[in-house]
C-alpha positions in Angstrom: 0.5 -39.4 8.4 -2.6 -38.1 7.5 -3.1 -35.8 10.4 0.1 -33.8 9.0 -1.1 -33.7 5.5 -4.9 -32.2 6.9 -2.7 -29.7 8.7 -0.6 -29.0 6.0 -3.6 -28.1 4.1 -5.4 -25.9 6.6 -2.0 -24.0 6.9 -1.6 -23.8 3.3 -5.2 -22.5 3.0 -4.9 -19.6 6.0 -1.8 -18.5 4.5 -3.5 -18.0 1.0 -6.4 -16.3 2.7 -4.0 -14.0 4.7 -2.3 -13.2 1.2 -5.8 -12.6 -0.8 -6.7 -10.1 2.1 -3.1 -8.4 2.0 -3.4 -8.0 -2.0 -6.6 -6.5 -1.5 -5.5 -3.8 0.9 -2.6 -3.3 -1.3 -4.7 -2.9 -4.4 -6.8 -0.1 -2.9 -3.3 1.5 -1.6 -2.2 1.4 -5.0 -4.9 3.4 -6.4 -3.8 6.5 -9.2 -2.5 9.8 -7.5 -4.7 12.8 -7.1 -2.4 15.5 -6.6 0.1 16.9 -8.4 3.5 18.8 -7.3 2.1 22.2 -7.7 -1.0 21.0 -5.8 0.9 19.9 -2.9 2.9 22.8 -2.8 -0.4 25.2 -2.8 -1.6 23.4 0.1 1.4 23.8 2.1 2.6 20.4 1.2 6.2 19.4 0.7 7.4 17.3 -2.1 9.6 14.3 -1.1 11.4 11.8 -3.1 11.6 8.4 -1.8 14.3 6.3 -3.5 12.5 3.5 -5.9 9.1 4.8 -4.6 8.7 8.0 -6.4 7.6 11.3 -5.1 5.0 11.8 -2.2 3.3 14.9 -1.0 3.1 15.3 2.7 0.4 17.6 4.0 0.3 19.9 6.9 -2.1 17.8 8.5 0.1 14.7 8.3 -1.2 12.9 5.6 0.9 11.7 2.1 -0.4 10.9 -1.3 1.6 9.7 -4.2 2.5 12.5 -6.9 2.0 11.2 -10.3 
């Protein structure tokens, strides 16, 4: 019984540590938009509207940025 409890605590700690790492990466990815629609089209990019996700700009080099 004691071994199960210890293993459960270890798994719970590992899960929380993994969620913390994912949260940190998501926080960086959710930074403020750095490009406008006009800047996107001027740079030769395409504005795409993603359902429930807002607008994104796909630039000719293949990178994507969120539009504000």
